[in-house]
N, C-alpha and C positions, 0 to 999 in steps of 0.2 A: 249540464246546460252549455257546455263551452262551444260546441259546434252550432247549436242554436244562437248563441251570443253573436258569433262572428256574421250570421246571416241578419238575424232579427234587430241588432243594435248598431248596424253599420251607419255611419253618417255620411252625408255628403261633404266632399271636399270644402264646398263653400260654407257649411255649416262648422266644420272643424276651424276654417280659417276666421270666421266669426268669433269663435271662442278665443282663438289666439290673440286677435285683436284686443279684445277685453281684457285678457290676461297679462298681455306683454308688458304694461307698465309696471307689473308687481314682480316680474322674472328676472333673475340675473342675466347677464350677457356671457359672452365668452370667458372661460375660466371658472364660471361658477357652476353649481351643482344644483339639480333639481331631483327630488325624490316623488316619483309617480306612485302614490299610495294606493293599494288596492287597484292596480294597473289593469286587472282583468285581461282581455286578450290583446292589449296594446293600442287601443283605439287612439290614445293621445301622445304616446311615447315620442313616436317620431317627429309628429308635429310640433311637441315642446322643444326638441333637439333643433330642429330646422329652423324654428321662429327665433331661438335665442342664441345659438351657438355654444350653449352650455352643456354640460355632461348631465345626462338623465339616468338615473337609476330607478329601475322598476321594482316595487315589491308587492306580491301578490301571494295569498295564501293557498289558493286552489291549485292543486297539482294539475288538474285538467285544463285550467286557464292556461298555467305556465307551459303546457304541452304543445299548445296552439300559438304560442306567443312568437312574434317575427323575430328573427335574428337582427342582430346589430345593436340592441340596448341591453347593458348589464341587468340581469334579471335575478332577484333574489326570493326565496321562499320565506315568508314571514307575516304575521298577523298585526295589525294596527295596535292591538293591545301589548305587544312584546316586540317592538322594533328591534331588529339585529344590528343596530348601527351605533356608532362612537357619538358622543356629545358633540353638539355645534358641528355638525359634519356637512349640513346642506344649507343653501341659500334660500330655497322655497320648497314647500310641499304642495303638490297638486292632488287634491283628493276628489276624484270625480264619482258621484253616485254610489258612495259606498258607506256613508255615514250610519244608514239604518241597518247595515250588518254587523256594525261594532257591539259588542255585547257588554263592554265596560268602558263607558265613556270618561270616566276617570282616569283609567289606565290610557286611553286614548290621548286625553290632554296632557297627561304627563309625558308620553312619548313624543308629542309634537314638541313640547318645551325642551325635551332632551335633545333632539336632533336638530333643532332650528337654531342658526346663528343669530346673534343679537342684531335685530333690525331686518330680519328674514321675514318672507311672508307665506302663510297658510292661505291656500285658495281652495275653497270647499264649493265644489259644483254640484247642484242637484235642484230638485223641485220643492222648494221650500215655501212656497205660495200657496194660494188657495187651491183645492183639488182641481177646480175648473181649469186650471192652467194646463193640465195634462188631459188632451182630449180622449185617450182611452178610458180613463175612470168612469166616463158616463155609462159604460156598459158593465162596469165591475164595481158597483157602489160598495164601499167599506173596505176594498182590497188596499187602497192607498190611505196609509196612518197619517197622523198629523206631524208631518215632517217640519212643521213650523214650529211646534212646541219642542221637538227634537233638537232643531237648530238653538233655539233659546237656552235649552238645557247646556248644550255642549260649549256655546260661546261664553256662559257664564263660567263655566269650569275653566276655559282657556284663560279668561280674563284674570281669574284668580290666581294663575300662575304667571300673568305678566304678558299674555299673548290676547292683544285686544283687537276687536273689530273695527274696522276702518271705513269700509265700503260694502256696497250690495249692489250688484249691477244685474239687469235682466237681459237675457240674450235669446233671441227667437231661433229656432231651428225647425226643419221640416219632418214631420212625422211620416206623413203619406202624401203622395201627389197625385193618387187615383184610387177608387175603390179596390181595385185588385191588390195594389200595394199595401192598403190598409188591412184587409183580410188575411194576406200573406203574413205581414209583420205580426200582427197579434196571435195568428196561428202558430208562430214559432214559440210561443210563451217564454220569450227570452227576458222579458220583464221580471225580476224577482217576485214582484208584488203578485203577479199572475201564477208563477210556478208554485208558491206555496198554497194557492186556493185547492179547496178539495175538487177532484176531477169533475163532479157533476156541476158545481159552481161555474168552472171555467167553461166547459162544453156549453151551457146556458148562455153565458157571455158572449161566446164566439158565435152562436147562433144568432144572436141579437146583432153582432157586427155585420154578419152576413146580409141580414135582412135590412139594416139602415145604411150599409155604406154606398150603395147606388144612388142615394138620395141627397147625399152630402155634398156641400161646396168643397172643391179642391183648389189648390194644395190646402192641407190640413197641417198647421204649424202648431207648436208648443212653445212655452216660454219657461225657461228654467233661470236658476240664479247663479251667480259667481258671489260668493261671500269673501271677502278678503281680511284677513287677521294680521297683525304685524307682531312680532315678538320683541 
């Protein structure tokens, strides 16, 4: 789904800037290192570097995602459960909408503790609030799991290793500015929650999106969370 991801998950420059404003107090400056964990197709790598002046290293397990990753950022193949990095090598870990892909949360927590320097920050970006905060869930009930419980689980594991939660910030971003954009974005099936649905369930949901889209108020925004932990 790498090609679909490039199209369906693209963020406006203003929205990327909004995330950087929220994240900047917890990121290192020039001379520091940031690990972009589960970097996907590189939506945030350049912005992290431009905002901070720090060195950004991207880590992404999918060869297809890595194949379309833009040049200019050091890129490593690797999974969150088995990070191929030295101990205490980064000042911050940026982990955007990847936690639900992690199969072993305990291994993830140990990996974060391993790579994060003392006093460094883990920044978890994702939709950890009620499902209603994600507009598209209304047409695909059940596709979005209990990410709040997932967050509670992983933060407890991190805290046991000395990486404790300190802040939770909500950031608004544009999902669709028009009916045409809404139908187009959902149709890419680039959200992993939609990609894993049975084809008939996704088709029925997309049909409902096409039916309802002309009657909605735009722009259609969503609110995601930035959860900050310090090691």
